[in-house]
Backbone as CSV, one residue per row, in Angstrom:
resi,resn,N_x,N_y,N_z,CA_x,CA_y,CA_z,C_x,C_y,C_z
1,UNK,-9.752,-34.922,-8.632,-8.321,-34.778,-8.711,-7.874,-33.469,-8.066
2,UNK,-8.610,-32.393,-8.296,-8.261,-31.104,-7.708,-8.333,-31.176,-6.183
3,UNK,-9.316,-31.945,-5.655,-9.428,-32.080,-4.210,-8.195,-32.745,-3.618
4,UNK,-7.663,-33.781,-4.297,-6.453,-34.440,-3.817,-5.280,-33.481,-3.781
5,UNK,-5.129,-32.661,-4.818,-4.021,-31.707,-4.870,-4.168,-30.669,-3.773
6,UNK,-5.402,-30.193,-3.508,-5.633,-29.228,-2.437,-5.255,-29.822,-1.090
7,UNK,-5.625,-31.091,-0.863,-5.291,-31.752,0.394,-3.793,-31.932,0.536
8,UNK,-3.103,-32.289,-0.555,-1.651,-32.445,-0.502,-0.973,-31.119,-0.184
9,UNK,-1.438,-30.030,-0.788,-0.865,-28.718,-0.532,-1.095,-28.289,0.913
10,UNK,-2.250,-28.612,1.475,-2.568,-28.227,2.845,-1.741,-29.017,3.854
11,UNK,-1.385,-30.268,3.552,-0.656,-31.092,4.503,0.853,-30.971,4.352
12,UNK,1.335,-30.349,3.282,2.771,-30.181,3.091,3.314,-29.218,4.144
13,UNK,4.406,-29.619,4.798,5.023,-28.778,5.808,6.302,-28.187,5.257
14,UNK,6.539,-26.926,5.594,7.740,-26.235,5.150,8.581,-25.921,6.372
15,UNK,9.852,-26.235,6.288,10.780,-25.910,7.361,11.358,-24.526,7.070
16,UNK,11.210,-23.606,8.015,11.686,-22.238,7.842,12.816,-21.973,8.820
17,UNK,13.939,-21.503,8.287,15.091,-21.189,9.121,15.083,-19.700,9.434
18,UNK,15.300,-19.347,10.688,15.339,-17.960,11.121,16.697,-17.693,11.749
19,UNK,17.515,-16.898,11.061,18.838,-16.575,11.562,18.778,-15.616,12.738
20,UNK,19.877,-15.508,13.466,19.928,-14.631,14.637,19.647,-13.172,14.268
21,UNK,20.245,-12.707,13.183,20.046,-11.313,12.765,18.587,-11.052,12.414
22,UNK,17.982,-11.951,11.664,16.589,-11.789,11.258,15.643,-11.913,12.463
23,UNK,16.011,-12.733,13.428,15.169,-12.929,14.605,15.057,-11.652,15.439
24,UNK,16.065,-10.783,15.360,16.014,-9.511,16.080,14.943,-8.595,15.509
25,UNK,14.686,-8.705,14.218,13.682,-7.877,13.570,14.199,-6.474,13.300
26,UNK,13.424,-5.739,12.512,13.734,-4.360,12.174,12.472,-3.555,12.430
27,UNK,12.595,-2.483,13.210,11.441,-1.628,13.479,11.183,-0.735,12.277
28,UNK,9.920,-0.648,11.885,9.516,0.220,10.791,8.204,0.883,11.166
29,UNK,8.111,2.206,10.935,6.845,2.891,11.181,6.291,3.536,9.915
30,UNK,6.873,3.153,8.760,6.363,3.620,7.482,6.730,2.612,6.402
31,UNK,5.749,2.206,5.606,6.000,1.334,4.461,5.601,2.087,3.201
32,UNK,6.496,2.086,2.235,6.229,2.727,0.947,6.032,1.602,-0.064
33,UNK,4.878,1.596,-0.714,4.522,0.494,-1.613,4.400,1.019,-3.039
34,UNK,5.071,0.349,-3.959,4.938,0.667,-5.382,4.764,-0.649,-6.133
35,UNK,4.337,-0.558,-7.385,4.108,-1.790,-8.137,4.268,-1.557,-9.630
36,UNK,4.512,-2.653,-10.312,4.516,-2.714,-11.769,3.573,-3.845,-12.140
37,UNK,3.372,-4.127,-13.405,2.503,-5.263,-13.756,3.033,-6.601,-13.230
38,UNK,4.326,-6.695,-12.957,4.922,-7.975,-12.590,5.260,-8.122,-11.107
39,UNK,5.316,-7.004,-10.356,5.776,-7.121,-8.978,5.295,-5.966,-8.106
40,UNK,5.269,-6.231,-6.815,5.033,-5.216,-5.796,6.340,-5.031,-5.042
41,UNK,6.654,-3.796,-4.719,7.862,-3.482,-3.952,7.413,-2.772,-2.684
42,UNK,7.835,-3.297,-1.539,7.500,-2.687,-0.253,8.809,-2.290,0.418
43,UNK,8.995,-0.982,0.621,10.161,-0.461,1.325,9.747,-0.142,2.757
44,UNK,10.407,-0.773,3.716,10.137,-0.538,5.129,11.130,0.496,5.636
45,UNK,10.596,1.625,6.105,11.431,2.742,6.539,11.103,3.094,7.981
46,UNK,11.902,4.000,8.502,11.690,4.471,9.865,11.796,5.991,9.847
47,UNK,10.767,6.648,10.364,10.775,8.102,10.496,10.946,8.431,11.971
48,UNK,11.871,9.323,12.271,12.113,9.738,13.651,11.729,11.205,13.815
49,UNK,11.285,11.575,15.011,10.911,12.975,15.248,12.093,13.910,14.971
50,UNK,11.794,15.033,14.343,12.772,16.083,14.045,13.900,15.639,13.119
51,UNK,13.723,14.536,12.411,14.700,14.081,11.418,13.995,14.092,10.067
52,UNK,14.404,14.986,9.161,13.669,15.140,7.901,13.944,14.048,6.869
53,UNK,14.786,13.091,7.200,15.179,12.061,6.244,14.803,10.683,6.791
54,UNK,14.215,9.862,5.939,13.884,8.491,6.323,14.808,7.535,5.579
55,UNK,15.189,6.462,6.237,16.079,5.463,5.636,15.291,4.185,5.382
56,UNK,15.543,3.558,4.234,14.939,2.255,3.946,15.786,1.198,4.643
57,UNK,15.153,0.403,5.511,15.856,-0.644,6.247,15.681,-2.012,5.610
58,UNK,14.615,-2.166,4.847,14.383,-3.445,4.190,13.486,-3.226,2.983
59,UNK,13.775,-3.945,1.902,12.941,-3.894,0.694,12.504,-5.320,0.393
60,UNK,11.198,-5.493,0.234,10.634,-6.787,-0.108,9.996,-6.667,-1.490
61,UNK,10.342,-7.583,-2.383,9.783,-7.604,-3.735,9.016,-8.911,-3.893
62,UNK,7.769,-8.806,-4.343,6.957,-10.015,-4.491,6.023,-9.894,-5.689
63,UNK,5.523,-11.041,-6.113,4.576,-11.071,-7.227,3.236,-10.481,-6.770
64,UNK,2.403,-10.037,-7.704,1.076,-9.550,-7.313,0.273,-10.611,-6.542
65,UNK,0.400,-11.867,-6.934,-0.326,-12.931,-6.237,0.143,-13.047,-4.785
66,UNK,1.442,-12.982,-4.548,1.947,-13.068,-3.180,1.601,-11.814,-2.379
67,UNK,1.570,-10.660,-3.032,1.162,-9.430,-2.350,-0.283,-9.559,-1.863
68,UNK,-1.138,-10.126,-2.698,-2.536,-10.304,-2.301,-2.647,-11.327,-1.164
69,UNK,-1.854,-12.380,-1.212,-1.847,-13.360,-0.126,-1.378,-12.710,1.179
70,UNK,-0.373,-11.835,1.098,0.104,-11.109,2.278,-1.002,-10.219,2.828
71,UNK,-1.701,-9.496,1.945,-2.801,-8.629,2.373,-3.875,-9.445,3.107
72,UNK,-4.229,-10.592,2.554,-5.247,-11.437,3.183,-4.771,-11.964,4.529
73,UNK,-3.506,-12.364,4.610,-2.961,-12.874,5.874,-2.915,-11.768,6.925
74,UNK,-2.507,-10.566,6.530,-2.494,-9.441,7.467,-3.909,-9.115,7.942
75,UNK,-4.869,-9.098,7.022,-6.257,-8.806,7.388,-6.777,-9.815,8.403
76,UNK,-6.496,-11.088,8.159,-6.962,-12.136,9.085,-6.287,-11.992,10.448
77,UNK,-4.999,-11.717,10.466,-4.290,-11.569,11.744,-4.724,-10.313,12.491
78,UNK,-5.014,-9.231,11.787,-5.537,-8.030,12.441,-6.914,-8.311,13.023
79,UNK,-7.740,-9.038,12.281,-9.063,-9.403,12.799,-8.934,-10.194,14.100
80,UNK,-8.032,-11.166,14.126,-7.827,-11.972,15.339,-7.287,-11.122,16.480
81,UNK,-6.319,-10.251,16.183,-5.733,-9.381,17.206,-6.805,-8.506,17.835
82,UNK,-7.636,-7.873,16.980,-8.663,-6.983,17.492,-9.738,-7.737,18.271
83,UNK,-9.996,-8.978,17.902,-10.955,-9.782,18.657,-10.448,-10.023,20.078
84,UNK,-9.142,-10.147,20.241,-8.557,-10.387,21.565,-8.246,-9.107,22.322
85,UNK,-7.856,-8.043,21.599,-7.299,-6.860,22.252,-8.065,-5.566,22.024
86,UNK,-9.107,-5.596,21.224,-9.846,-4.378,20.911,-9.335,-3.746,19.622
87,UNK,-10.087,-2.777,19.150,-9.792,-2.135,17.870,-8.450,-1.409,17.897
88,UNK,-7.744,-1.477,16.790,-6.491,-0.757,16.611,-6.843,0.615,16.039
89,UNK,-6.318,1.674,16.640,-6.550,3.021,16.122,-5.841,3.160,14.784
90,UNK,-6.476,3.877,13.867,-5.826,4.128,12.584,-5.698,5.628,12.364
91,UNK,-5.202,6.022,11.218,-4.966,7.426,10.917,-6.226,8.269,10.903
92,UNK,-7.400,7.663,10.798,-8.663,8.399,10.788,-9.210,8.627,12.193
93,UNK,-8.575,8.012,13.178,-9.020,8.120,14.563,-8.494,9.431,15.156
94,UNK,-9.359,10.300,15.705,-8.905,11.582,16.265,-7.864,11.413,17.372
95,UNK,-7.971,10.343,18.177,-6.984,10.114,19.230,-5.604,9.813,18.635
96,UNK,-5.584,9.047,17.545,-4.325,8.723,16.874,-3.693,9.995,16.305
97,UNK,-4.506,10.821,15.673,-4.001,12.055,15.073,-3.439,12.980,16.158
98,UNK,-4.109,13.087,17.305,-3.623,13.940,18.389,-2.299,13.428,18.924
99,UNK,-2.172,12.108,19.113,-0.919,11.530,19.598,0.194,11.712,18.578
100,UNK,-0.133,11.533,17.307,0.852,11.676,16.244,1.358,13.108,16.161
101,UNK,0.452,14.082,16.310,0.861,15.479,16.259,1.750,15.860,17.427
102,UNK,1.505,15.267,18.591,2.324,15.610,19.755,3.712,15.000,19.674
103,UNK,3.883,13.924,18.891,5.185,13.287,18.756,6.102,14.118,17.877
104,UNK,5.568,14.668,16.771,6.397,15.419,15.839,6.661,16.751,16.448
């Protein structure tokens, strides 16, 4: 019975509407994440050089289960991206740190 339900869930299609405003997207170079026992809150902000104040452009609130699903989906997509395009530099990479220091 569980196998039938898994197959039904996998074959169900969801129609997603994307409005013009949302399709433009919002640039963010900093995410601030906080959580409670019931939810995760992700604030997407933008930091600009020589501007000491960051503004929150979008706040996403989700359950812990959905936060974990998002983490897994991001991990899988990063793995695929790096397989096609090479490793993404992170904050521990000396080249990234040098570029970041020259921007500020």
